[in-house]
HTML snippet that shows the backbone in 3Dmol.js (N, CA, C, O; Angstrom):
<script src="https://3Dmol.org/build/3Dmol-min.js"></script>
<div id="view" style="width:600px;height:400px;position:relative"></div>
<script>
const pdb = `
ATOM      1  N   UNK A   1     -21.783  26.633   6.868  1.00  0.00           N
ATOM      2  CA  UNK A   1     -21.702  26.441   5.408  1.00  0.00           C
ATOM      3  C   UNK A   1     -21.957  25.511   4.353  1.00  0.00           C
ATOM      4  O   UNK A   1     -21.252  24.557   4.680  1.00  0.00           O
ATOM      5  N   UNK A   2     -22.356  25.297   3.614  1.00  0.00           N
ATOM      6  CA  UNK A   2     -22.436  24.156   2.564  1.00  0.00           C
ATOM      7  C   UNK A   2     -21.440  24.521   1.779  1.00  0.00           C
ATOM      8  O   UNK A   2     -21.030  25.633   1.447  1.00  0.00           O
ATOM      9  N   UNK A   3     -21.098  23.438   1.522  1.00  0.00           N
ATOM     10  CA  UNK A   3     -20.104  23.049  -0.173  1.00  0.00           C
ATOM     11  C   UNK A   3     -19.911  22.320  -0.303  1.00  0.00           C
ATOM     12  O   UNK A   3     -19.897  21.509   0.624  1.00  0.00           O
ATOM     13  N   UNK A   4     -19.659  22.049  -1.315  1.00  0.00           N
ATOM     14  CA  UNK A   4     -19.541  20.616  -1.611  1.00  0.00           C
ATOM     15  C   UNK A   4     -17.852  20.636  -2.602  1.00  0.00           C
ATOM     16  O   UNK A   4     -17.539  21.416  -3.501  1.00  0.00           O
ATOM     17  N   UNK A   5     -16.743  19.074  -1.802  1.00  0.00           N
ATOM     18  CA  UNK A   5     -16.213  19.539  -2.888  1.00  0.00           C
ATOM     19  C   UNK A   5     -15.372  18.338  -2.867  1.00  0.00           C
ATOM     20  O   UNK A   5     -15.620  17.653  -1.875  1.00  0.00           O
ATOM     21  N   UNK A   6     -14.385  17.808  -3.689  1.00  0.00           N
ATOM     22  CA  UNK A   6     -14.105  16.829  -4.179  1.00  0.00           C
ATOM     23  C   UNK A   6     -12.513  16.143  -3.660  1.00  0.00           C
ATOM     24  O   UNK A   6     -11.462  16.256  -4.291  1.00  0.00           O
ATOM     25  N   UNK A   7     -12.746  15.277  -2.075  1.00  0.00           N
ATOM     26  CA  UNK A   7     -11.698  14.922  -1.750  1.00  0.00           C
ATOM     27  C   UNK A   7     -10.976  12.734  -2.401  1.00  0.00           C
ATOM     28  O   UNK A   7     -11.593  11.695  -2.639  1.00  0.00           O
ATOM     29  N   UNK A   8      -9.882  13.012  -2.404  1.00  0.00           N
ATOM     30  CA  UNK A   8      -9.892  11.949  -2.788  1.00  0.00           C
ATOM     31  C   UNK A   8     -10.058  10.774  -1.857  1.00  0.00           C
ATOM     32  O   UNK A   8      -9.628  10.916  -0.712  1.00  0.00           O
ATOM     33  N   UNK A   9     -10.559   9.766  -2.156  1.00  0.00           N
ATOM     34  CA  UNK A   9     -11.105   8.309  -0.958  1.00  0.00           C
ATOM     35  C   UNK A   9     -10.277   8.027  -0.553  1.00  0.00           C
ATOM     36  O   UNK A   9      -9.928   8.819   0.322  1.00  0.00           O
ATOM     37  N   UNK A  10      -9.585   7.171  -0.694  1.00  0.00           N
ATOM     38  CA  UNK A  10      -8.516   6.756  -0.213  1.00  0.00           C
ATOM     39  C   UNK A  10      -7.422   6.895   0.974  1.00  0.00           C
ATOM     40  O   UNK A  10      -6.792   6.077   1.644  1.00  0.00           O
ATOM     41  N   UNK A  11      -7.521   9.049   0.898  1.00  0.00           N
ATOM     42  CA  UNK A  11      -7.243   9.955   2.217  1.00  0.00           C
ATOM     43  C   UNK A  11      -8.462  10.235   3.221  1.00  0.00           C
ATOM     44  O   UNK A  11      -8.417  10.440   4.434  1.00  0.00           O
ATOM     45  N   UNK A  12      -9.599  10.181   2.330  1.00  0.00           N
ATOM     46  CA  UNK A  12     -10.932  10.598   3.505  1.00  0.00           C
ATOM     47  C   UNK A  12     -11.025   9.064   3.978  1.00  0.00           C
ATOM     48  O   UNK A  12     -11.050   8.748   5.167  1.00  0.00           O
ATOM     49  N   UNK A  13     -11.072   8.156   2.928  1.00  0.00           N
ATOM     50  CA  UNK A  13     -10.682   6.550   4.002  1.00  0.00           C
ATOM     51  C   UNK A  13     -10.155   6.506   4.447  1.00  0.00           C
ATOM     52  O   UNK A  13     -10.592   6.025   5.493  1.00  0.00           O
ATOM     53  N   UNK A  14      -8.591   6.818   4.553  1.00  0.00           N
ATOM     54  CA  UNK A  14      -8.420   6.570   5.729  1.00  0.00           C
ATOM     55  C   UNK A  14      -8.071   7.575   6.713  1.00  0.00           C
ATOM     56  O   UNK A  14      -7.493   7.118   7.699  1.00  0.00           O
ATOM     57  N   UNK A  15      -8.258   8.732   6.701  1.00  0.00           N
ATOM     58  CA  UNK A  15      -8.379  10.109   7.867  1.00  0.00           C
ATOM     59  C   UNK A  15      -9.734   8.682   9.071  1.00  0.00           C
ATOM     60  O   UNK A  15      -9.987   8.318  10.220  1.00  0.00           O
ATOM     61  N   UNK A  16     -10.055   8.506   7.839  1.00  0.00           N
ATOM     62  CA  UNK A  16     -11.749   7.862   9.248  1.00  0.00           C
ATOM     63  C   UNK A  16     -11.756   6.625   9.963  1.00  0.00           C
ATOM     64  O   UNK A  16     -12.423   6.143  10.878  1.00  0.00           O
ATOM     65  N   UNK A  17     -10.688   6.227   9.166  1.00  0.00           N
ATOM     66  CA  UNK A  17     -10.432   4.821   9.264  1.00  0.00           C
ATOM     67  C   UNK A  17      -9.555   4.969  11.209  1.00  0.00           C
ATOM     68  O   UNK A  17      -9.852   4.463  12.292  1.00  0.00           O
ATOM     69  N   UNK A  18      -8.504   5.868  10.778  1.00  0.00           N
ATOM     70  CA  UNK A  18      -7.436   6.490  11.956  1.00  0.00           C
ATOM     71  C   UNK A  18      -7.391   7.258  13.065  1.00  0.00           C
ATOM     72  O   UNK A  18      -6.627   7.522  13.993  1.00  0.00           O
ATOM     73  N   UNK A  19      -9.111   7.692  12.414  1.00  0.00           N
ATOM     74  CA  UNK A  19      -9.595   8.705  13.442  1.00  0.00           C
ATOM     75  C   UNK A  19     -10.812   8.330  14.435  1.00  0.00           C
ATOM     76  O   UNK A  19     -10.849   8.685  15.613  1.00  0.00           O
ATOM     77  N   UNK A  20     -11.800   7.559  13.787  1.00  0.00           N
ATOM     78  CA  UNK A  20     -12.465   6.709  13.851  1.00  0.00           C
ATOM     79  C   UNK A  20     -13.854   7.631  13.814  1.00  0.00           C
ATOM     80  O   UNK A  20     -14.807   7.316  14.526  1.00  0.00           O
ATOM     81  N   UNK A  21     -13.894   8.589  13.088  1.00  0.00           N
ATOM     82  CA  UNK A  21     -14.515   9.994  12.639  1.00  0.00           C
ATOM     83  C   UNK A  21     -15.414   8.920  11.965  1.00  0.00           C
ATOM     84  O   UNK A  21     -14.766   7.951  11.570  1.00  0.00           O
ATOM     85  N   UNK A  22     -17.128   8.845  11.678  1.00  0.00           N
ATOM     86  CA  UNK A  22     -17.735   8.106  11.115  1.00  0.00           C
ATOM     87  C   UNK A  22     -18.174   8.818   9.672  1.00  0.00           C
ATOM     88  O   UNK A  22     -18.174   8.337   8.539  1.00  0.00           O
ATOM     89  N   UNK A  23     -18.568  10.222  10.167  1.00  0.00           N
ATOM     90  CA  UNK A  23     -18.678  10.983   8.303  1.00  0.00           C
ATOM     91  C   UNK A  23     -17.838  12.019   7.581  1.00  0.00           C
ATOM     92  O   UNK A  23     -16.951  12.715   8.075  1.00  0.00           O
ATOM     93  N   UNK A  24     -18.160  12.006   6.650  1.00  0.00           N
ATOM     94  CA  UNK A  24     -16.630  12.600   6.086  1.00  0.00           C
ATOM     95  C   UNK A  24     -16.672  13.656   6.464  1.00  0.00           C
ATOM     96  O   UNK A  24     -15.526  14.019   6.729  1.00  0.00           O
ATOM     97  N   UNK A  25     -17.995  15.055   6.818  1.00  0.00           N
ATOM     98  CA  UNK A  25     -18.260  16.131   7.492  1.00  0.00           C
ATOM     99  C   UNK A  25     -17.549  15.842   8.796  1.00  0.00           C
ATOM    100  O   UNK A  25     -17.034  16.923   9.080  1.00  0.00           O
ATOM    101  N   UNK A  26     -17.280  15.084   9.621  1.00  0.00           N
ATOM    102  CA  UNK A  26     -16.815  14.638  10.514  1.00  0.00           C
ATOM    103  C   UNK A  26     -14.980  14.728  10.459  1.00  0.00           C
ATOM    104  O   UNK A  26     -14.004  15.270  10.976  1.00  0.00           O
ATOM    105  N   UNK A  27     -15.270  14.075   9.762  1.00  0.00           N
ATOM    106  CA  UNK A  27     -13.438  14.066   9.588  1.00  0.00           C
ATOM    107  C   UNK A  27     -13.187  14.887   8.974  1.00  0.00           C
ATOM    108  O   UNK A  27     -12.187  15.314   9.552  1.00  0.00           O
ATOM    109  N   UNK A  28     -13.418  15.782   7.782  1.00  0.00           N
ATOM    110  CA  UNK A  28     -13.354  17.020   7.002  1.00  0.00           C
ATOM    111  C   UNK A  28     -13.166  18.671   8.628  1.00  0.00           C
ATOM    112  O   UNK A  28     -12.416  19.645   8.573  1.00  0.00           O
ATOM    113  N   UNK A  29     -13.917  18.392   9.495  1.00  0.00           N
ATOM    114  CA  UNK A  29     -14.307  18.822  10.850  1.00  0.00           C
ATOM    115  C   UNK A  29     -13.059  19.114  11.328  1.00  0.00           C
ATOM    116  O   UNK A  29     -12.298  20.078  11.412  1.00  0.00           O
ATOM    117  N   UNK A  30     -13.128  17.536  11.714  1.00  0.00           N
ATOM    118  CA  UNK A  30     -11.745  17.219  12.625  1.00  0.00           C
ATOM    119  C   UNK A  30     -10.307  18.005  11.475  1.00  0.00           C
ATOM    120  O   UNK A  30      -9.203  18.361  11.888  1.00  0.00           O
ATOM    121  N   UNK A  31     -10.586  18.048  10.667  1.00  0.00           N
ATOM    122  CA  UNK A  31      -9.047  18.045   9.881  1.00  0.00           C
ATOM    123  C   UNK A  31      -8.461  19.478  10.185  1.00  0.00           C
ATOM    124  O   UNK A  31      -7.293  19.723  10.488  1.00  0.00           O
ATOM    125  N   UNK A  32      -9.796  20.634  10.005  1.00  0.00           N
ATOM    126  CA  UNK A  32      -9.527  21.814  10.489  1.00  0.00           C
ATOM    127  C   UNK A  32      -9.186  22.097  11.424  1.00  0.00           C
ATOM    128  O   UNK A  32      -7.988  22.178  11.697  1.00  0.00           O
ATOM    129  N   UNK A  33     -10.371  22.406  12.436  1.00  0.00           N
ATOM    130  CA  UNK A  33     -10.098  21.397  13.593  1.00  0.00           C
ATOM    131  C   UNK A  33      -8.605  21.659  14.483  1.00  0.00           C
ATOM    132  O   UNK A  33      -8.271  22.593  15.212  1.00  0.00           O
ATOM    133  N   UNK A  34      -8.098  20.772  14.193  1.00  0.00           N
ATOM    134  CA  UNK A  34      -6.656  20.685  13.981  1.00  0.00           C
ATOM    135  C   UNK A  34      -5.778  21.510  13.598  1.00  0.00           C
ATOM    136  O   UNK A  34      -5.218  22.139  14.496  1.00  0.00           O
ATOM    137  N   UNK A  35      -5.422  21.745  12.363  1.00  0.00           N
ATOM    138  CA  UNK A  35      -5.045  22.461  11.289  1.00  0.00           C
ATOM    139  C   UNK A  35      -4.582  24.153  11.966  1.00  0.00           C
ATOM    140  O   UNK A  35      -3.517  24.533  12.452  1.00  0.00           O
ATOM    141  N   UNK A  36      -6.151  25.035  11.689  1.00  0.00           N
ATOM    142  CA  UNK A  36      -5.922  25.804  12.337  1.00  0.00           C
ATOM    143  C   UNK A  36      -5.046  26.347  13.918  1.00  0.00           C
ATOM    144  O   UNK A  36      -4.376  27.334  14.224  1.00  0.00           O
ATOM    145  N   UNK A  37      -5.405  25.356  14.484  1.00  0.00           N
ATOM    146  CA  UNK A  37      -4.314  25.933  15.698  1.00  0.00           C
ATOM    147  C   UNK A  37      -2.486  25.152  15.485  1.00  0.00           C
ATOM    148  O   UNK A  37      -1.587  25.508  16.248  1.00  0.00           O
ATOM    149  N   UNK A  38      -2.278  24.285  14.546  1.00  0.00           N
ATOM    150  CA  UNK A  38      -0.921  24.189  14.120  1.00  0.00           C
ATOM    151  C   UNK A  38      -0.415  24.919  13.437  1.00  0.00           C
ATOM    152  O   UNK A  38       0.810  24.993  13.338  1.00  0.00           O
ATOM    153  N   UNK A  39      -1.590  25.949  12.521  1.00  0.00           N
ATOM    154  CA  UNK A  39      -0.847  27.110  11.535  1.00  0.00           C
ATOM    155  C   UNK A  39      -0.915  28.574  12.868  1.00  0.00           C
ATOM    156  O   UNK A  39      -0.101  29.496  12.818  1.00  0.00           O
ATOM    157  N   UNK A  40      -1.784  28.513  13.719  1.00  0.00           N
ATOM    158  CA  UNK A  40      -1.234  29.286  14.623  1.00  0.00           C
ATOM    159  C   UNK A  40       0.156  29.246  14.914  1.00  0.00           C
ATOM    160  O   UNK A  40       0.884  30.228  14.773  1.00  0.00           O
ATOM    161  N   UNK A  41       0.674  27.765  15.451  1.00  0.00           N
ATOM    162  CA  UNK A  41       1.890  27.665  16.318  1.00  0.00           C
ATOM    163  C   UNK A  41       2.449  28.297  15.222  1.00  0.00           C
ATOM    164  O   UNK A  41       3.031  29.221  15.790  1.00  0.00           O
ATOM    165  N   UNK A  42       2.691  28.447  13.948  1.00  0.00           N
ATOM    166  CA  UNK A  42       3.811  28.753  13.103  1.00  0.00           C
ATOM    167  C   UNK A  42       4.047  30.160  13.381  1.00  0.00           C
ATOM    168  O   UNK A  42       5.107  30.773  13.505  1.00  0.00           O
ATOM    169  N   UNK A  43       2.908  30.521  13.449  1.00  0.00           N
ATOM    170  CA  UNK A  43       3.083  32.287  13.861  1.00  0.00           C
ATOM    171  C   UNK A  43       3.656  32.496  15.173  1.00  0.00           C
ATOM    172  O   UNK A  43       4.318  33.532  15.233  1.00  0.00           O
ATOM    173  N   UNK A  44       3.623  32.092  15.812  1.00  0.00           N
ATOM    174  CA  UNK A  44       4.321  32.070  17.077  1.00  0.00           C
ATOM    175  C   UNK A  44       6.065  31.787  17.399  1.00  0.00           C
ATOM    176  O   UNK A  44       6.617  31.739  18.498  1.00  0.00           O
ATOM    177  N   UNK A  45       6.776  31.598  15.791  1.00  0.00           N
ATOM    178  CA  UNK A  45       7.775  31.555  15.379  1.00  0.00           C
ATOM    179  C   UNK A  45       8.227  32.833  15.320  1.00  0.00           C
ATOM    180  O   UNK A  45       9.361  32.963  15.782  1.00  0.00           O
ATOM    181  N   UNK A  46       7.625  33.995  14.830  1.00  0.00           N
ATOM    182  CA  UNK A  46       7.660  35.143  15.004  1.00  0.00           C
ATOM    183  C   UNK A  46       8.390  36.135  16.082  1.00  0.00           C
ATOM    184  O   UNK A  46       9.304  36.937  15.893  1.00  0.00           O
ATOM    185  N   UNK A  47       8.037  35.974  16.670  1.00  0.00           N
ATOM    186  CA  UNK A  47       8.393  36.711  17.876  1.00  0.00           C
ATOM    187  C   UNK A  47       9.790  35.916  18.667  1.00  0.00           C
ATOM    188  O   UNK A  47      10.307  36.749  19.411  1.00  0.00           O
ATOM    189  N   UNK A  48      10.364  34.889  18.713  1.00  0.00           N
ATOM    190  CA  UNK A  48      11.538  34.389  19.039  1.00  0.00           C
ATOM    191  C   UNK A  48      12.558  35.259  19.527  1.00  0.00           C
ATOM    192  O   UNK A  48      12.317  36.379  19.074  1.00  0.00           O
ATOM    193  N   UNK A  49      13.150  35.269  19.936  1.00  0.00           N
ATOM    194  CA  UNK A  49      13.958  37.081  20.372  1.00  0.00           C
ATOM    195  C   UNK A  49      13.397  38.064  20.549  1.00  0.00           C
ATOM    196  O   UNK A  49      14.058  39.101  20.499  1.00  0.00           O
ATOM    197  N   UNK A  50      12.264  38.117  20.766  1.00  0.00           N
ATOM    198  CA  UNK A  50      11.309  39.497  20.130  1.00  0.00           C
ATOM    199  C   UNK A  50      10.658  39.897  21.446  1.00  0.00           C
ATOM    200  O   UNK A  50      10.489  41.116  21.469  1.00  0.00           O
ATOM    201  N   UNK A  51      10.284  39.356  22.421  1.00  0.00           N
ATOM    202  CA  UNK A  51       9.609  39.065  23.537  1.00  0.00           C
ATOM    203  C   UNK A  51      11.100  39.345  25.512  1.00  0.00           C
ATOM    204  O   UNK A  51      11.988  38.577  25.882  1.00  0.00           O
ATOM    205  N   UNK A  52      10.932  39.846  25.750  1.00  0.00           N
ATOM    206  CA  UNK A  52      11.466  39.720  26.780  1.00  0.00           C
ATOM    207  C   UNK A  52      11.110  39.681  28.160  1.00  0.00           C
ATOM    208  O   UNK A  52      10.539  40.570  28.791  1.00  0.00           O
ATOM    209  N   UNK A  53      11.625  38.208  28.706  1.00  0.00           N
ATOM    210  CA  UNK A  53      10.645  38.156  30.378  1.00  0.00           C
ATOM    211  C   UNK A  53      12.185  38.438  31.312  1.00  0.00           C
ATOM    212  O   UNK A  53      13.413  38.353  31.307  1.00  0.00           O
ATOM    213  N   UNK A  54      10.642  38.938  32.265  1.00  0.00           N
ATOM    214  CA  UNK A  54      10.500  40.037  33.092  1.00  0.00           C
ATOM    215  C   UNK A  54      10.043  39.443  34.490  1.00  0.00           C
ATOM    216  O   UNK A  54       9.700  40.288  35.317  1.00  0.00           O
ATOM    217  N   UNK A  55       9.981  37.921  34.931  1.00  0.00           N
ATOM    218  CA  UNK A  55       9.563  37.651  35.592  1.00  0.00           C
ATOM    219  C   UNK A  55      10.989  36.802  35.990  1.00  0.00           C
ATOM    220  O   UNK A  55      12.031  36.664  35.349  1.00  0.00           O
ATOM    221  N   UNK A  56      10.580  36.296  37.322  1.00  0.00           N
ATOM    222  CA  UNK A  56      11.515  35.214  38.171  1.00  0.00           C
ATOM    223  C   UNK A  56      11.052  33.928  38.457  1.00  0.00           C
ATOM    224  O   UNK A  56      10.237  33.758  39.364  1.00  0.00           O
ATOM    225  N   UNK A  57      11.581  32.788  37.630  1.00  0.00           N
ATOM    226  CA  UNK A  57      10.774  31.010  37.427  1.00  0.00           C
ATOM    227  C   UNK A  57      11.267  31.347  38.961  1.00  0.00           C
ATOM    228  O   UNK A  57      10.574  32.337  39.196  1.00  0.00           O
ATOM    229  N   UNK A  58      11.812  31.186  39.783  1.00  0.00           N
ATOM    230  CA  UNK A  58      12.324  30.723  41.075  1.00  0.00           C
ATOM    231  C   UNK A  58      11.296  30.830  41.786  1.00  0.00           C
ATOM    232  O   UNK A  58      10.855  29.846  42.380  1.00  0.00           O
ATOM    233  N   UNK A  59      10.549  32.383  41.889  1.00  0.00           N
ATOM    234  CA  UNK A  59       9.923  33.069  42.723  1.00  0.00           C
ATOM    235  C   UNK A  59       8.526  32.324  42.805  1.00  0.00           C
ATOM    236  O   UNK A  59       8.022  32.020  43.886  1.00  0.00           O
ATOM    237  N   UNK A  60       8.001  32.081  41.706  1.00  0.00           N
ATOM    238  CA  UNK A  60       6.943  31.460  41.103  1.00  0.00           C
ATOM    239  C   UNK A  60       6.609  30.128  41.572  1.00  0.00           C
ATOM    240  O   UNK A  60       5.451  29.790  41.814  1.00  0.00           O
ATOM    241  N   UNK A  61       8.472  28.729  41.808  1.00  0.00           N
ATOM    242  CA  UNK A  61       7.846  27.992  42.358  1.00  0.00           C
ATOM    243  C   UNK A  61       7.751  26.889  41.493  1.00  0.00           C
ATOM    244  O   UNK A  61       7.508  26.949  40.288  1.00  0.00           O
ATOM    245  N   UNK A  62       8.002  25.633  42.323  1.00  0.00           N
ATOM    246  CA  UNK A  62       7.807  24.166  41.324  1.00  0.00           C
ATOM    247  C   UNK A  62       6.944  23.414  41.541  1.00  0.00           C
ATOM    248  O   UNK A  62       5.849  23.882  41.850  1.00  0.00           O
ATOM    249  N   UNK A  63       7.087  22.261  41.475  1.00  0.00           N
ATOM    250  CA  UNK A  63       6.471  20.998  41.643  1.00  0.00           C
ATOM    251  C   UNK A  63       6.883  20.347  41.708  1.00  0.00           C
ATOM    252  O   UNK A  63       6.552  19.593  42.624  1.00  0.00           O
ATOM    253  N   UNK A  64       7.980  19.959  40.858  1.00  0.00           N
ATOM    254  CA  UNK A  64       9.248  19.817  40.556  1.00  0.00           C
ATOM    255  C   UNK A  64       9.654  18.839  41.670  1.00  0.00           C
ATOM    256  O   UNK A  64      10.815  18.438  41.745  1.00  0.00           O
TER     257      UNK A  64
END
`;
const viewer = $3Dmol.createViewer("view");
viewer.addModel(pdb, "pdb");
viewer.setStyle({}, {cartoon: {color: "spectrum"}});
viewer.zoomTo();
viewer.render();
</script>
């Protein structure tokens, strides 16, 4: 998708410096790729206390 957006120069420069990304496009794409999982994780909170565990952790074993 081609689009034009206005982004604060200082914000973009900080993002590029911190991530090592060399282009504005790369910085925006990295930001979106980081934002999407974070927002999806927030939705998981909805299920707190609503899901039932029906397995045995001891039977699964551990490598600790």
